[in-house]
C-alpha positions in Angstrom: -91.1 30.0 156.9 -93.5 32.1 158.6 -93.5 31.4 162.4 -97.8 29.8 163.1 -97.9 32.1 165.8 -97.0 35.3 163.9 -99.9 34.7 161.6 -102.3 32.6 163.4 -104.3 33.9 166.0 -106.5 31.0 166.6 -106.1 27.1 167.3 -109.0 24.6 167.8 -108.4 21.5 169.7 -110.4 18.3 167.7 -113.1 18.7 170.6 -113.6 22.5 169.7 -113.8 21.4 166.0 -116.5 19.5 166.9 -118.1 21.7 169.3 -117.6 24.4 166.8 -119.2 22.4 163.7 -122.2 20.5 165.3 -120.0 17.2 164.4 -119.3 14.6 166.0 -115.8 13.8 167.6 -115.4 11.0 164.9 -116.4 12.9 162.2 -114.0 16.0 163.7 -110.8 13.4 163.6 -112.2 11.7 160.5 -111.4 15.8 158.9 -107.8 15.4 160.2 -106.9 11.6 158.8 -108.6 12.2 155.5 -106.5 15.8 155.2 -109.7 17.8 154.8 -107.6 19.8 157.1 -104.0 19.4 158.5 -103.5 19.6 162.5 -100.2 20.4 164.4 -98.8 19.3 168.0 -98.9 22.3 169.9 -97.8 23.5 173.0 -96.6 21.6 176.1 -99.2 18.4 176.2 -98.6 18.0 172.4 -102.1 18.6 171.7 -103.0 18.0 168.4 -104.7 21.4 166.8 -106.0 23.1 164.4 -105.9 26.5 162.3 -109.3 28.2 163.1 -109.1 29.7 159.6 -109.6 26.5 157.8 -113.1 26.0 158.9 -116.4 27.8 158.0 -120.0 27.7 160.0 -120.4 23.6 159.3 -116.9 22.3 158.3 -114.0 22.8 156.8 -113.4 24.9 154.1 -114.1 23.3 151.2 -111.1 24.1 148.6 -108.8 23.4 151.4 -108.8 20.1 151.0 -107.3 20.0 147.0 -105.0 23.2 148.5 -103.8 20.5 151.2 -102.7 17.8 149.0 -101.4 20.1 145.9 -98.7 21.2 148.4 -98.4 17.5 150.2 -98.2 16.1 146.9 -95.5 18.4 146.5 -93.4 17.3 149.0 -94.4 20.2 151.9 -94.7 18.6 155.4 -98.0 19.8 157.3 -96.2 22.4 159.4 -95.3 24.0 155.8 -98.3 23.9 154.8 -100.0 25.8 157.4 -97.1 28.1 157.1 -97.4 28.8 153.3 -101.5 29.1 154.0 -101.1 32.1 156.7 -98.2 33.8 155.0 -98.9 37.2 153.9 -98.9 37.3 150.2 -100.1 41.4 148.9 -100.4 39.7 145.5 -103.3 37.3 146.7 -106.8 39.2 146.9 -107.4 38.1 150.0 -103.9 38.8 151.4 -102.6 35.3 152.2 -103.8 31.5 150.7 -105.9 30.8 153.4 -107.8 34.6 153.3 -108.1 34.2 149.3 -109.8 30.5 149.5 -112.4 31.6 151.3 -112.7 34.5 148.8 -113.1 32.1 146.1 -109.8 32.6 144.6 -109.3 28.7 144.6 -108.0 28.4 141.2 -104.9 31.2 141.8 -103.9 29.4 145.0 -103.9 26.4 143.6 -102.1 27.3 140.7 -99.5 28.9 143.0 -99.0 25.4 145.6 -98.4 23.9 142.3 -95.7 25.9 141.6 -94.5 25.2 145.2 -93.1 21.5 144.3 -90.8 22.8 141.4 
């Protein structure tokens, strides 16, 4: 598994998600609760943080929720999901699953996510 500090350059706290997307704190928390995005507890205070790459200007990357669901249904933990989405993969059009989702390659990413369960 790839260490999250190796490949994720920017993490946002829930208040930062709120500020950067322009939504209420309640909505930012709901995105995590409803698994539109996944976050990890980080740092000495174990603050819930979400990778910045999970977002577009006004909210979560639309293709992310279904991909998170597929990976979670396949038995992956939130840590494993974050790692898998960010792991370098030259065989994907974007160089990683997350970059490929941003590039519009949702079908290929989800196909590979389904393969992770087997």
